[in-house]
N, C-alpha and C positions, 0 to 999 in steps of 0.2 A: 093249280092245274084244273082246267075245265073239261067236263065230260063231252062238251059239244065241239071242242077244237082239238084236233090231233096235229102235233108238230114233231118233226124229226130233222136231223142235220147229218148230212153225208159229205165227207167222212166226219166222224165225231172228233177225231184228233188229227192235227196237221203238223208236219215238220217243214219249216220253210227256211230259206237262206236269204239273208239280207240282199236286197237288190233284185229279188225274183218276184214274179206275179203268180198267185195261186188261186184256183177256183173251187168253191164249195157250194153245196145246194141245201136249201131249206124247203122241206115238203110240208105243205099245209093241207089238212083234210077236214071236210065239213061232216061232223058226226051228228049233227042235228037233223031236224025234220023240215026245216025251212031253208029257203035260199038266204045266204048270209054273205056279207062282205067283211073281209078280215084285213086289219092294219098290222103291218110288220115293223117292229121297232128293235134295233140292235144297239146294245150298250156294252161297254167294257173297255179294257186298256188298249185293245187293238182296234177299236171302232174307227179311229182316225185313219187306219190303213185300208178300211173296208169300203167297197162300192157295192150298194144294194141294187140288184137288177130291177126290182119294182117294189114300191112301198106298200101296196095292197093287192089283194086278189078277191074275186067273187066266185063263190062255189055253190053249186046245187047240193042238196043233201047227198051225202055219200061220195061226192067227187073230191079229188085231191089235185094239187098243182105245186110244182117245184119253182122256187125263185133262186136265181144264181147270186152267190156272194163272191165277189172278186176281191182278193187281198193283194194290195201293192206294198210289199215290204221295202222300206227305204234302205239304200246301200250304206256301207260304212258303219259308223258308230251311232247313227241315228236310231237304229233298232238294236238295242242291247240284247245280248244273248239271254234267253230265259223263256218261261211259259207265260203266255198271255191268254186271258179268259174273255169270252163273249157271252152276254145274256141276250138271247133272241126271244122277244115277247111278241105273241100273236093275239090280238084282241078282236072281239066280235063287235060289229056295229049295230046288230039287231038286238043282241042281249048285252047291254052294257054291264060291265063287271065280269063278264066271262073272258078269261085270258089264260093262255097256256104259255109257259116259259121253259126253254131248254138252254143248256150251257154247251159252249163249244170251246175247245182249247187249241191254241196255236203255239207250237214250240219253235222259237227262233234259234237257228243253229249258231254256234260260236264261229266268229271270223277273227283270225289273228293277222293283223296287217299294221306295219309301222315303218317309218323311215327315219334316218339320222344323218346329221352332218356335223362336221367339226370346223370350228372357227378359232383362229385363222389357220390356214394350212401351212404357213411358213412363219417361223419365229426366229429372229436373230437376237439372242440375248444370252446372258450367262445361264439361264434356265428357261424352260418353256412353260408358258401358261396358255391353256386352250380351254375351249368350252364346247361340250358335246350337247347338241340339241336333238331330242327324240320326240317325234310326233306319232301318236297312236291313232291310226285310221281304222282299226278294228272295232269290235263291239264288246271286247272284254278287256280287263286290266292286263297289262304286261309288266313283267319284272325282268330286268336285264342285269346280268353280272358283267362288270367291266374289267378289262385287263389291257395292258399295253406292253409291247416288246419292241426291241430293235435288233438288227441282225447280229450285232456284236455283243449284245447283252450288257452294254455299259450304261444303260439309262434305267433309272428307277422312276416308276409312274405312280402317282397317287390320285385317287378319284374322290370327289365329294359332291353328292352322295354315291355310295356304292354298296348294295345294288340300287338301281334306279327303277322306280315304279312309275308307270304312266297310265292314267285313266283313259278310257275310250274317248276319242275326239279331242284330247288335250295334248299339250306339249310340256316337256320338262327338260331341265338342263342339269348337266353334271360338270363340275370344274375339274380340269386335269392339270396337274403339276408334274413336270418332267425334270428330274435332276440328273444331269450327266455326271458320271463318276470321273471323267477325264476332260480337262479343258486345256487348251494351248496356253503357253505363257505369253506369247506375242502373236500378233496376226500372222497368217490369216485364220479365220474362224474354222472350227471343225464341224462338219455336217454329220447329223444323225437322222436316218430314215426311220420313222416310227410307224407302227401298226397298232391301232386301237381296236380291240374286239368287243362287240356287244353280244352277249350270250343270253338268249331268253331261257328262263327256267322252265317254262312249259314248252309245249311243242311250238316250233316257229323257226324261222330262218335266222341264222347267225349273220351278223353284218360286221364287216371289217372296214375301218376308216384309215386313210393314210395321211400322215403329216410329216413335216420336216423341221428339225431343230438345228440351227447353225449356232453352235455354242461359241460365244464370243470369248476372246482370250482374256487372261487376267489383265494384260496391259495393252491398250490400244495404241496405235501409232501417235495419236494426238496427245496421249498421256505425257509423252516425253517433252515435247515443246511446252505443253501446259505446265508440267512440273518445273521445267526450266524457267518459264515465265514467272511462276510463283516464287521460285527461289530468287530470281533476279529482283522481283519486286521487294521481297523480304530483305535482300542484301542492300538494295537501293535505300530502303527506309532506314535500315540499321546504319548504313554508311552516312546518310544525311544527318541522322541524330548525332552520330559520333563526330562528324565534321563540324556541325554547328556547336557542339559542346566543347571540343578540344582543339580543333585544327584550323578553324576559319581565319584566325589571325596570322597563320604561318603559311598556309597552302591555299591555292584556289580550289574550287570544287573539283576541278579535273586534276588536282594534285600537282600543279605547277607551283614551284616555290614563289612566295611573295617576297618582294625586295623593298627595302626602304627607298631606293632611288636607282636610276639607271641613266646611262648616257651613251650616245652614239658618236662616233668620230669617223674621220676619213681613214684611208688605208694606212696601215702600220707598215712602213717601209723599213727595210734593213738599213741601218745607219742613221735612223731618226727615232728618237725616243719620245713618246707622248706621255706627258704628266697630267693626270686628271686630279683636280683638287676636289676635296669634299670636307665637310664638317661633321663632327660628332656632337649631337645636341642632346640635352636632357629633356625627357618627356615631361618631367615634373618641374622643369625650369629651375633646377638647382645647380650648384657649382659642380663641375666635372673634375674629379680627381685625376692626377697624372701619375701613372698611366690609368686610363679608365678601366674599370673592372669588367671587361667584356672581351669577346672574341670578335674578329672581323671575318665574315663569310662573304665570298664573292664568286662571280662567274663571268668568264670572258668567252663569248661565242662569236663565231664568224662563219659565213656561208661557205660551202664547199664548191666554189666556182673557179674552175681552172686549177692550175698548179699552185694552190695556196699551201703555205707551210703547215705541217701537222701539229706543230707545237709553238707556243709563245711563252715569253717569260713575264713574270709579275713580281713587283717589289712594292712594299708599302713603307711610307715615311711619315713619321709624326711631326708635329710642329717643332719639337726640340732637335730634330735632325737624327733621330734614331730610326733604324730600318729593320724590316723583317723580309727574309727572302735571300736570294732570288728563288722562285719556284718556277719550274718548267711545267706548264700545263698542257694537257692533251686536248685536242679539239672535241673529242667525245668523252673526256674524262669527267670526274666528279668536280663539284665546286671546290675552290681552294679555301683554306682556313689559316688565319694568322692570329695567334694568341697574344693580342696586344696588351692583355692584362699582365703578362709576364714582363713587359718591357723589352724593347729591342736593344740593339747595340748600335753605336755610332755608325752612320752610313759608310764613311770611308773605310771602316774596319771590316766590312763584309768581304767575303771571298768571291769576287765577281769573275776572276780569270778573264776570259775573252767575252764575257756576257754583254758588256756595255761597249764593245768595240765594233768598228766598221771594218770587217775583214774582207770587203769586196776585192781589195788588192792585197793578197796575203803577204807580198814582199814588203809592203809599206802600210801596215794597219794603222788606223787613226781612231781616236775616240768618236763614238757615235754622237751626233748632234741632237741636242734637246729641242724639240719643237717648242716647248714651253716649260716653265717651272724651274726648279733649283737643281743643279747637277748633284748626283749622288756621290761622286768622287771625282778627282782630277788626276791626270796622268802626266808623267814626266816626259819632256820632249828632248829628243837627241839632236835634231837638226832644226834650228830656229826658223830658217826660211821655208822649208817644206813641211815642218811640223809633223813628221812621223813620230809615233810613240816609241819611247825607248823599249826595246825588246831584245830577247836573246834566243838563239837557237841552240838546242842541245840534242845531238843525235838526229838532226833533221826535223824535230818536232817543235811546234810553237809553244813557248812557255808563257807564264803569266806576265802581263805587262807590268812595268813598274808604276806605282802610284805614289801619291803624296804619303807622308809618314802616317802609319797607323796610330801614332800617338794623338792625332787630331781627334777631338771628341766634342768640340763646341758646335753651336748651330752655324749654318751657312752664313757667311759674312756679306753675301750679295744683298741688294735691296729686296729682291724677291724672297730671299730667305728670312730677312728680318721681318718682312710683312707677314710671312706665313707664321712666324713665331708670335707676332703681336696679335694676329687675328685667329690663332689656333686653327690654322689650315693644315689638313692632312693631305697626302698625295698618294696616288697609286700610279706606278709606272708600268707601261706595257712595252715590251721589247720584242722585236722580231730578230732573233739571232741568226737567221738563215740568209746568206747572200742570195742575190737574184739569180746567180748562176745555178743554185740548187733548187730554189722554188721561185719562179719568176713573178708570180702574182702576189701583190701585197694585199693582205686580208682586210676587209671592212669589219671592224669589231664592234660589239655591243658589250658594255660593262654593267653588271648588276652588283650591288652591295647591300649589306644589312648588318646591323649589330646583333650579336647572338650572345647567350650566356657564356660563362667561362668554361663550361664543360667542353671537352675535346670534340670538335667536329659536330657541334649541335646545329640543327637546322631551324630551330625555333627562334623567333624574334625576341630580342631582349625587351623587357617590359619597362626599362628605365631609360635606355639610351637608343638613339636612332641615327642613321646616316642621312645627311641632308646636303643639298646643293652639289651633287656630283656633276662636274662640268669640266670642259677642256678650256684652260685659260687662253688668252690671246697669244698668238705665236711670238716667240722672243728670239729664236735661233741662238741658243746658248751653246757654245763650243767648249767642252770641258778639257781643253788642252792648255798646257802652260805655254803661252806665247812669249812672254817676257816678264820676268819678275824684276821690275826696274829698280836699280840702285839709286838712280837720279831722275828726278822729274822737275823741270824748270820751265818758266815762261820767259820768252825773249821778245822784246825787252820787258823789264818790269815796269817801266814807265809807259804812259799812253803814247800812242803813235805807231806802234808796230815796228817791224824790221825794215828800216829805210834802206833804199838803194844807195850805194856809195859808202855805207858804214858797215864794217865787219865786226860782228859780235864775237867776242873771244872769251873762252873760259879755260882755266887751267884745271887739269885732272890729276888725281892720284889714283893709281891702281895698286891695291895692297892685297896681301893674302887674306882670305876670309877667315874669321875666327871660328873655332869649333862651335857647332850648333847653328852656324849661319852659312851652310854650304851653298845656299842658293840666294837667300835674301829676297826682298820684295814682298808683296802682299800675298796672303794665302789664296791659292787658287787662281793665280794670274799668269804664271810663267814657268819656263823651264828652269832648271837649277834651283828649284824650290826646296825648302827644307824637307828632307825625306827622300829626295831623288838620289839614286846611287851614282857613284863614280863608275864610268865605264872601264877605266883602266887605272891601275895603281902604280904605273912605272914612272920613271923620272921625267918623261915628256909631259906628264900632266902638271908638273910644277911650273912649266912655262906658261906665260900668258898667251893664249891661243886666239881668242876672239873678243871683240867688243861689239855688242848689238845695240841697236837703237831704233827709235821711231820718231818721226816729226809730223805733227798734225796742226791744222789751223782751220778756222772758219773762212770760207770764201764768200765774201760779201761785196756789195757795191757801195762806194762812198758817195757823199753828197755831190762830188764833182763828176760822178758817173764812171769813175775808174773801178775796175774789177780787181779784187785781190790777186796777187801773183799766184801763178799756177805751179811754181816750183821754187825750191831754195837749193843753194849750193853748200855742201858740207865738206870740210877738210879736217882730217885728224893728223896731227904732226907729233912725232916722237924724236927727241934729240938725245942721242947717245954719243959715246966716245968715238964711234965709227962714223958719225955724221947724222944728219937729220933725214928721216924717212917720212913719207906722206902717203895718206890714203884719201881718196875723194870720191864723191858721188853726187848726182843730181837727184833730189828726192821730190817726186811729184806730189801734188796736193792730196791730202787724206784728211777727212773731217774727224773731229775728236770723238764722235759717237760711233765711228765705224770700227770694225774689227781690225782693219789695217793689215799691212804686210811689213813686219820688222825687217830692217836691213842689218847686215853684219859686215864688219871689217875683219878680214882674215889676217891676223897679225903675224902669222908664221910665213905665209907665202904671198900675201897680197901687196905688201908695201914695197915702194921703190924710193930711191933718192928724190927729194922734193923737186929739184930742178928738172928731173926726167918725168916725174909723175904729172907736174902741173904744166910743163911746157910741151908735152907730147900727149895729145895733139896740141898744137900751138894755140888753138882757139880757147883752151881752158884758161889762158891768161885773161881773156876778155871778161871772165867772171869777176876778176879782181879790179875791174875798172868802174869808175863813176861816169856813166855815159851822159849824164846831164851836164857835167863840167869838162869831160874828157881828161880828167885827172884820175890818178889812182884812188881806189877806195881807201878810207882811213881806218886804222886799227884801234881797237879799244884796249889801251893800257899795256900793249906788248910791242915788241919789235916787229916790223913787217916781214912777211915771208920773202919778199923780193922788192928791190927798188927799180923803178923804171927810169929810162933816159928822158931828159926834159927837152922840150921844144923851146924855141926862142920865146914863144908866147907864154911860157910857164906851164904848158900842158904837156901831155905825153907825146913822145915822138913815135910815129907809126911808119912802118914800111909802106911807101906809096903804092906798091904793087899788091901786096898781100894784106895790108892793113893790120899786120901783126905788130903789137907794141914792142919797142926795144927795151930790154932790161939790162941792168948792170949784172954781168955774169958772176962776179964774185960776191954779190950781195946775198946770195943764198946762204953762204957760210957765215955772213956777218950776224945773222939772227942766232943769238946764243940763248934764247929762251929755253930753260931746262925742262926735262920731263915731257909730259903729255899736254898737248894743247888742242882745243877744239875751236874751229873757225866756222861760223855760220853767216851766210850773206844772202841778200836778195838780188839776183842778177837781172831783174826785170825793171828797167827805168820807167816804163809807162804804166806799170801796175801799182795798185794801192798797196802800201806796206802790210804784210800779214802779221797777225799776232800769233806767234809760233809757240808751241809747247814741245820741248825736246825731252825725250826719255832715253836713258843710257843704262847699260848694265855690262859688267864684266862677265867672265865665264864662271864655271863651277867653283874655281879655286881662287879667283881674284874678284875683288869688289871695287867698284868705281866710287870715288869721292870727289866733291868739288873742292877746289883750293881758291881762296880769295886772291884776286889780283892785287899786287901792291899799289897799282895805280889804275883806276877805272876810267880816267879821262881819255879823250881821243888824242892819239899821238899826231905828230906832224905828217903832212902828206908825204908818202914814200917815194919822193923823186930824188934822183941823184943830183949832186951839184953840177952846175954847168961846166963843161969841159972835162967831165970825169973820164977816166981811162976806161976803155972798152965800150964807150958810147959813141955812136957815129956822129958825124957833123950834120947838124940839122939842115944846113944849106945844101950840102951834097945830097942828102936824102930827099 
């Protein structure tokens, strides 16, 4: 403190508010005796806010002068609340070292100012997570207590930190977690309106912030398809592993049965039976026991196009002629199963009833025709010409047709049957039992087969045996009806050359009662009256010989001379009894040996007539007994002639000049005393090549036909009457 300088500050204490401008004065007085210049220097914590009016003053002794001090207090938090001191030093320039210092205090008032915001304002989640940011724009620390509420009081809020302290000019954050006490199970989300309160502990304004929580449900909509997708993927993976490990040999990935083989065929028509051949092979290439220790599983499918039948029949036959079935399968039914390991029963012994019949004409049912393969059974025929199956009606209902004897148990005797046995061929028969009148459309079928273990209805493939080469053989058109079980089958003539025109081939016949056990005779599976066919009637009429049936066949070829084999032969059957001779005749047209043919019959009860009436009416029938190469009568082989003709002067036959009918000796019909039954066969065509004829004959159900050797097989004399015979006209007059 200098005695030469006086310094004072007005006011000595100041209270200022940040952001305001305040004025103070410093008075300097010259207490010395000389004029002096004084320098003013201000130091202290508030010096940066001070603007000095002038830095020096010059005074005469005793004078004083005031210098203004302007204080610029910064706003906000730059000027913290509190007391700031200034040291004001005034020094003499005349007397160095002389200095006077005074202190001045400035009290900065407290300013409480802050702002806050919440981020984000909207949260869509199971719980809300927010951040509250507080900025202190005042000049003192602030401490805030935080709380949160919702109108329903269903949310619990947690703050970190709480309380929140923020220094002047700084910012600080508090994390807010909101837990709803109630959440929806499924969408939509549940909204909660939140109010977050910031409460200052000191004086200050309370701030409330608004936020929204959309509490998501426990299960979103996409959870279900996602969960389903996951389940499907797990199921797919599990199924793939299971299929690869256990089922890939038996089922496709899409669970369709795998088959050893399959075959497609044309439409299965009623009245036509398709026989599909197949083989059972050993996977290990070993011998196959009989019966094989397997089951046979199959499937027959057909498209539902039009009025197709709803069911079809299936039968299986092994190479030995044993069968399983028949099964009637539904179009939409399960696959069929045959336990072939148990062994079947002989095919003819199965109970087919009407199953293998063509019942398109209910009044005359006939056996269905086999497109190919071996017939399963054969039926007895009642009418040889029409070939309807023997049947009976009882109370208006159709009964089971008669078949061959159930005692038959051997393999089929046909060439196809022997081949099947030799080559171990199995067969599956598909039958359409529905006539076209019921279901007009014949189905196009597909057959699948496979070998399976012995367990009943197993769908797994057998590991030892398999089905191979399932196919439809070439058509054969096999008709399983008994057309004629021939008692006699003979070639005419036995020598080379054929049946010559002008020569009458003659054979004597015996027709005897059939012995027990041979009620039909003939080969198995060839004709009516077969062993096992029943008698329709048991009265006395059946003891009469009623019919003789036959068939004549020959190859029609051209000779080296260019002639074609005759297209017909003439047949006469003669029976000599005490009442006289009766005759039956017919012209038989050409029929090749390999054709089914149409057997002919002689009705022995109603069809015969006296020979002179039968052969002379019409009169042209006599022409067949002529040799038109020589105009002489045909010569007979070893028997008396049927009739003698009147001679011409030339030694030939005498003809009526108007009708060209040959004259015959009227009483010569009775001159033929050949006993019993006689068969005459001749070729009436003079210009055709001689046919090599095969003749087949058979008696009825109770009579059997036998050949009887002729006592003389040489040709007899020309059957001309002697010249001038009675009842012969005069050749000159004629």
